[in-house]
C-alpha positions in Angstrom: 108.0 13.7 7.9 106.8 10.7 9.2 103.9 10.4 6.4 105.8 9.6 3.9 106.7 6.1 4.9 103.2 5.8 4.5 103.2 7.0 1.1 102.9 5.1 -2.2 104.5 5.8 -4.9 104.5 5.0 -8.2 103.8 2.0 -10.3 100.5 2.6 -12.3 100.9 0.6 -14.8 101.8 -2.4 -12.7 98.9 -1.5 -10.3 96.3 -0.4 -13.3 97.0 -4.6 -14.6 96.0 -6.1 -11.6 93.6 -4.3 -10.4 91.8 -4.3 -13.8 92.1 -8.0 -13.5 91.8 -9.0 -10.5 88.9 -7.2 -10.7 87.5 -8.6 -14.4 84.3 -8.4 -14.7 83.9 -12.7 -16.4 87.4 -14.9 -14.6 89.5 -12.9 -12.6 92.7 -12.9 -13.8 96.3 -13.9 -11.1 99.3 -12.5 -10.1 102.8 -13.3 -9.3 104.9 -10.5 -8.9 109.5 -11.6 -8.1 111.1 -9.9 -6.9 115.0 -9.3 -4.8 114.3 -8.4 -1.1 113.4 -4.9 -1.0 112.1 -4.3 -3.7 109.2 -3.7 -2.5 106.5 -6.7 -3.2 105.4 -6.3 0.2 104.9 -2.6 0.0 102.6 -2.8 -3.0 100.5 -6.0 -1.5 100.1 -3.9 1.9 98.6 -0.5 -0.6 97.0 -2.6 -2.7 95.2 -3.8 0.3 94.5 -0.3 2.0 91.9 1.2 2.2 92.9 3.9 0.5 94.8 2.0 -2.3 93.0 0.8 -5.5 91.3 -1.9 -4.6 89.0 -0.9 -2.0 89.5 3.1 -1.9 89.3 5.7 -4.6 89.3 5.2 -8.0 90.1 8.5 -9.6 92.2 6.6 -12.6 89.0 4.4 -13.2 90.5 1.4 -13.1 87.5 -0.8 -11.2 84.5 -2.1 -14.0 81.2 -0.5 -13.0 80.5 -3.9 -10.5 83.1 -2.5 -9.0 83.2 1.0 -8.8 82.6 2.0 -5.3 84.6 -0.7 -3.2 82.2 -2.1 -1.0 81.7 -5.0 -2.9 85.3 -6.0 -2.6 87.4 -7.9 -0.5 91.0 -8.3 0.3 92.4 -11.0 2.1 96.5 -10.3 2.7 98.5 -12.9 4.3 102.3 -13.3 4.9 103.3 -16.4 4.5 106.4 -16.3 7.1 104.0 -17.9 10.0 104.3 -21.6 11.2 101.0 -22.4 10.7 101.1 -21.7 6.7 104.1 -23.2 6.1 102.5 -26.4 7.7 99.6 -26.3 5.8 99.2 -23.4 3.6 95.6 -24.0 2.6 94.1 -24.7 6.3 95.7 -21.4 7.1 94.5 -19.7 4.1 91.3 -20.7 5.0 91.3 -19.8 9.1 92.2 -16.3 7.4 89.2 -16.3 5.9 87.1 -17.1 7.9 88.0 -14.9 10.9 88.1 -12.2 8.3 84.7 -13.0 6.9 83.5 -13.1 10.5 84.2 -9.9 11.4 83.5 -7.9 8.3 79.9 -6.2 9.3 78.9 -6.6 5.2 79.5 -9.9 5.7 75.7 -11.6 7.0 76.6 -15.2 9.8 74.7 -17.0 7.7 76.8 -16.7 3.9 79.3 -18.2 6.1 77.3 -21.1 7.4 79.1 -24.3 4.8 80.0 -27.5 5.8 83.4 -28.0 6.2 84.5 -30.1 2.5 86.9 -32.8 2.7 89.6 -30.2 2.2 90.2 -26.3 3.1 90.6 -26.1 -0.3 87.1 -26.8 -1.2 85.8 -25.1 2.2 87.3 -22.0 0.5 86.4 -22.8 -2.8 82.4 -22.7 -1.4 82.9 -19.3 0.6 84.0 -17.7 -2.5 81.4 -18.9 -5.2 78.4 -17.8 -2.0 80.1 -14.5 -1.9 80.4 -14.9 -5.9 76.4 -15.3 -5.8 76.0 -12.1 -3.9 77.9 -9.9 -6.3 81.4 -9.7 -4.4 84.6 -10.7 -5.4 87.4 -11.5 -3.5 90.8 -11.2 -3.4 93.9 -13.3 -1.6 96.9 -12.5 -1.3 99.7 -14.6 0.0 102.8 -12.3 0.5 106.6 -14.2 0.9 105.4 -17.0 -1.0 109.2 -18.8 -0.6 108.5 -19.6 2.8 105.9 -21.7 1.9 108.3 -23.6 -0.8 110.9 -23.9 1.3 109.2 -25.7 4.0 109.3 -29.6 4.9 105.4 -29.9 5.8 104.6 -28.5 1.5 103.7 -31.4 -0.7 102.1 -30.9 -4.7 98.6 -32.0 -3.4 98.9 -28.4 -0.9 99.5 -26.4 -4.3 97.3 -27.9 -6.5 93.9 -27.7 -3.5 94.7 -23.8 -4.9 94.2 -24.5 -8.3 90.2 -24.2 -8.5 90.4 -21.4 -6.7 91.8 -19.2 -9.3 88.6 -19.6 -11.1 86.7 -17.7 -8.8 88.6 -15.3 -7.1 91.6 -12.6 -7.9 95.0 -14.5 -6.3 98.3 -12.4 -6.0 101.6 -14.1 -5.0 104.9 -12.5 -3.9 107.9 -14.4 -4.2 111.9 -14.0 -4.7 112.3 -16.6 -7.6 110.1 -17.0 -10.7 107.5 -19.7 -9.9 108.8 -22.3 -12.6 112.5 -22.1 -10.5 111.1 -23.5 -7.2 111.6 -26.8 -6.3 112.3 -28.0 -2.2 114.0 -31.6 -1.7 113.3 -34.0 -4.1 109.5 -32.6 -4.7 109.5 -30.5 -7.4 106.7 -28.1 -7.1 107.0 -25.8 -9.8 104.5 -28.6 -11.7 101.5 -28.1 -10.0 98.7 -26.4 -12.4 98.5 -23.3 -10.0 101.6 -22.0 -11.3 100.6 -22.0 -15.1 97.9 -19.4 -14.7 99.8 -16.5 -12.9 100.8 -13.7 -15.4 104.5 -13.1 -14.0 105.9 -10.1 -13.1 109.2 -8.5 -12.2 109.1 -5.8 -9.9 111.6 -2.9 -11.7 113.0 0.3 -10.5 110.3 3.1 -9.8 110.0 5.6 -12.8 111.6 8.8 -12.3 108.3 9.9 -12.0 108.0 8.6 -9.5 111.1 8.7 -7.6 111.1 12.6 -8.3 108.1 12.7 -6.8 109.2 11.0 -3.1 111.8 13.4 -3.1 109.8 16.3 -3.6 107.8 14.9 -0.3 111.0 15.2 1.2 111.7 18.3 0.1 108.4 19.3 1.7 110.0 18.9 4.5 113.8 19.5 4.7 114.9 22.5 3.0 117.4 21.5 -0.4 119.1 23.4 -3.1 118.1 21.5 -6.4 121.7 20.3 -7.1 121.0 18.1 -3.9 117.5 16.2 -5.1 119.4 16.0 -8.3 122.1 14.2 -6.5 119.6 12.3 -4.8 117.6 10.8 -7.9 121.3 10.0 -8.9 121.9 8.4 -5.4 119.5 6.0 -4.9 118.7 4.6 -8.8 114.8 5.0 -8.4 114.7 2.1 -6.1 112.6 2.0 -3.6 114.8 0.4 -0.7 117.0 3.5 -1.6 114.0 6.3 -1.9 113.0 4.8 1.9 115.7 5.0 3.5 116.7 8.0 2.9 113.8 9.4 5.1 116.3 8.0 8.0 119.5 9.5 6.5 117.7 13.0 6.1 116.5 12.7 10.0 119.8 11.8 10.8 121.3 14.5 9.3 118.6 17.5 10.4 119.3 16.4 13.7 123.2 17.6 13.1 122.4 20.8 11.0 121.5 24.1 13.1 118.0 24.2 12.0 116.1 25.6 8.8 119.9 24.9 7.4 118.8 24.4 3.7 120.6 21.5 2.4 123.6 23.1 -0.1 126.2 21.1 -2.4 128.5 20.7 0.6 126.6 17.8 2.1 126.3 15.4 -0.4 129.4 13.9 0.8 127.7 13.7 4.0 124.4 12.4 2.5 125.9 9.4 0.3 128.3 8.6 3.2 125.5 8.0 5.3 122.9 6.6 2.3 125.6 4.5 1.5 125.7 2.7 5.4 121.6 2.5 4.8 121.1 0.7 1.4 124.3 -2.2 2.9 121.2 -4.8 3.5 119.7 -4.0 0.2 123.8 -4.2 -1.1 124.4 -7.1 1.0 121.4 -9.1 -0.4 122.6 -8.6 -4.5 126.8 -9.3 -3.7 124.9 -12.9 -1.9 122.8 -13.7 -4.9 125.2 -12.9 -7.1 127.6 -15.5 -5.4 125.3 -17.8 -6.0 125.3 -17.3 -9.4 128.8 -17.9 -9.8 128.8 -21.7 -10.6 126.7 -21.2 -13.4 128.2 -18.2 -14.8 132.2 -18.0 -13.8 133.8 -16.2 -10.8 132.7 -12.7 -10.4 136.8 -11.9 -10.5 137.1 -13.0 -13.8 138.1 -9.8 -15.3 135.5 -11.7 -18.6 132.6 -11.4 -15.3 129.9 -9.8 -16.7 129.6 -7.7 -13.3 133.7 -7.0 -13.5 132.8 -5.4 -16.8 130.2 -3.7 -15.8 132.2 -2.2 -12.9 134.4 0.1 -16.1 131.8 1.2 -18.1 127.9 0.5 -19.9 127.9 -2.5 -21.6 126.1 -2.2 -25.4 124.7 -5.3 -26.0 126.6 -5.9 -28.8 129.7 -6.0 -26.2 128.3 -8.8 -24.0 129.7 -12.3 -24.8 126.9 -14.9 -25.9 128.5 -16.5 -22.5 126.7 -13.9 -20.4 123.6 -12.8 -22.2 122.0 -15.2 -19.7 123.3 -13.6 -16.7 122.3 -10.1 -18.2 118.9 -11.4 -18.3 118.7 -12.2 -15.1 120.4 -9.0 -13.8 117.2 -6.5 -15.6 114.5 -8.9 -14.1 116.8 -8.3 -10.6 117.1 -5.0 -11.6 120.0 -4.7 -10.7 121.6 -3.7 -13.9 118.8 -0.7 -15.8 119.4 0.2 -19.7 120.9 3.8 -20.5 121.4 5.3 -23.5 124.9 4.6 -23.8 123.9 0.9 -23.0 123.8 -2.0 -19.6 124.7 -0.5 -16.3 124.0 -0.7 -13.0 121.0 1.1 -10.9 123.6 2.9 -8.8 126.7 4.7 -7.9 126.3 2.7 -4.4 126.7 -0.5 -5.8 129.1 0.0 -8.4 131.5 2.0 -4.9 129.9 -1.1 -3.0 130.6 -4.3 -5.7 133.7 -2.9 -6.6 135.2 -2.1 -2.7 134.0 -6.9 -2.3 135.6 -7.3 -5.7 139.0 -5.2 -4.8 138.5 -3.5 -7.7 139.9 0.2 -8.6 137.7 1.3 -10.4 136.3 5.3 -10.3 132.2 6.2 -10.7 131.8 7.0 -14.0 131.6 10.4 -14.2 129.9 10.1 -17.8 127.1 7.7 -15.7 127.0 9.4 -12.6 128.5 13.3 -12.9 127.4 14.1 -10.1 128.3 11.2 -7.4 131.4 10.8 -9.4 132.4 14.5 -8.7 131.8 14.0 -5.0 133.9 10.3 -5.0 137.0 12.6 -6.6 136.4 15.2 -4.4 136.6 12.8 -1.8 139.6 11.5 -2.9 141.9 13.9 -3.6 140.9 14.9 -0.1 142.0 11.6 1.4 145.7 12.1 -0.5 148.9 11.7 1.4 152.4 14.2 0.2 153.8 12.0 -2.5 150.2 10.6 -4.3 149.0 11.4 -7.6 146.9 14.0 -7.4 144.2 14.5 -10.0 142.1 17.0 -8.5 145.6 19.5 -8.8 144.4 18.6 -13.0 142.0 20.7 -15.1 140.2 18.6 -16.7 136.9 18.5 -18.5 134.6 15.6 -17.0 135.6 13.0 -20.3 139.4 14.0 -19.8 138.9 13.0 -15.6 136.8 10.5 -16.6 139.6 9.2 -19.3 143.0 9.3 -16.7 140.8 7.0 -13.7 140.2 5.1 -16.8 143.9 5.0 -17.8 144.7 4.0 -14.1 142.3 1.8 -13.3 144.0 -0.6 -16.1 147.4 1.2 -15.7 150.1 -0.5 -18.3 147.7 -2.3 -20.2 147.1 -1.8 -24.7 143.6 -0.2 -25.2 142.4 0.3 -27.9 140.3 3.4 -29.1 137.4 1.1 -29.5 137.5 0.0 -26.5 137.7 3.7 -25.0 134.9 4.6 -27.1 133.1 2.5 -26.0 133.7 1.8 -22.1 134.3 5.6 -21.1 132.3 7.3 -23.9 129.5 4.7 -24.1 129.6 5.4 -27.3 131.5 2.1 -28.9 130.4 3.9 -32.4 131.8 7.4 -32.3 134.6 8.5 -34.1 138.0 7.6 -33.1 138.4 11.2 -33.2 136.9 11.5 -29.8 139.2 9.6 -27.9 142.5 11.3 -30.4 141.8 14.8 -29.1 140.7 13.7 -25.1 144.4 12.2 -25.1 146.0 15.6 -26.7 144.5 17.5 -24.2 145.1 15.1 -20.7 149.0 14.6 -22.0 149.4 18.4 -22.3 148.1 18.0 -19.2 150.4 15.7 -17.3 153.0 17.6 -18.7 152.3 19.9 -16.1 151.9 18.4 -13.3 153.9 18.1 -10.2 154.8 15.5 -9.2 154.1 14.1 -11.9 151.3 11.3 -12.6 152.1 9.4 -15.5 152.4 9.3 -19.0 150.1 8.3 -21.9 152.1 5.9 -24.2 151.1 5.0 -28.0 150.9 1.7 -29.2 150.7 2.2 -33.2 148.2 -0.3 -34.1 147.1 -1.1 -30.8 146.2 1.4 -29.1 147.1 3.6 -25.6 148.9 2.5 -22.8 149.2 4.5 -19.2 152.4 4.0 -17.2 151.9 5.3 -13.8 155.1 8.1 -12.9 157.5 6.0 -10.2 157.1 7.3 -7.2 159.6 7.2 -4.4 158.4 6.5 -0.7 160.2 8.3 3.0 
């Protein structure tokens, strides 16, 4: 499965826009790729710079203009801004890297590089770029981890401004964790640099469903599994490239503990979930830290009015989002933490849902209406871990929506829950008929009456809604 690590999946619309932009016949376009760490910015840049990528490799989709069709006259430089030299003097770092790369390129005659060093590294790069353009070449420079430069104490607006004239002559792509207009360091407001005014900004999203399925199918070529396993892993990963990549290690671990030629079935899903949650922890911790940073602006995450708190209960339609939370929702969408499905906005993965619930010390079940396969695993795990005298929901013969309704009531014990709220939070359909709730509660009450030991009762608060009252348990 080692070859899967180096393969690139999805993002074709974005790749097409970038390739066509940086290779535009007249003036190239410039791009800023924004996203949290682990969303795949570096992976995308490496693919663009690779001999197999869409800039230098085959062009089956016809993205490259005729002038650059075979790719021989495209030069791609990928430079990591985490190097100390880049943080000390970015233009000089780029100049040195570029000159070294051109000197090693057999397609570039030495006399093309015979340019007097100008008054600044930026001007030197500009002269090299113009000479390459005169001979029909297109230069594309990609700067990964651009934040590292902007956080350096050595950076100055002048250094950034040296790069601005280059954007008229070459294709520039930078990758950062924040929108460029938000980037500041010390007392220098670098976001005002004219360099940023020409960048086409893209927030990297989750992968397309088709791409995630293709990634899983690649794993399926090496490990045999039943279709339910692939479907559940698609649900767990939430189409996030980091989780899909770490699944490689999870599957290798699992295979080592099983007899050869074992076919993975539903019985192996609890183990796969456990290990994928552990391998995904770096991603979840990054998200948690960024969420904590937003508390000063959007309020405590532990508050019941917190948007995160609400999303852990159930998907939220846009009409259910308070006006003061719309800015936070936009931020969550930009950073691929929240996605939209038919029932509203929700967290991208049930594993993230479980992680955040644990961090906030909330007893909230994974919504079965959103992630039915993972919710079933959680329900089975909870039932297996119960001790005598504890409520045993697994004894009940409930439909998925009834089980979700009971979990919701248990998470909001002794609170009066309106019919509208139940339709929104449990069914994910705030405009549906109240009869859905009434019928589900009637059936659930019948089940609860037959359960021993008792779990609880559902009381009707006329004109207000329903209240779940847990049964009293004797301990000892």
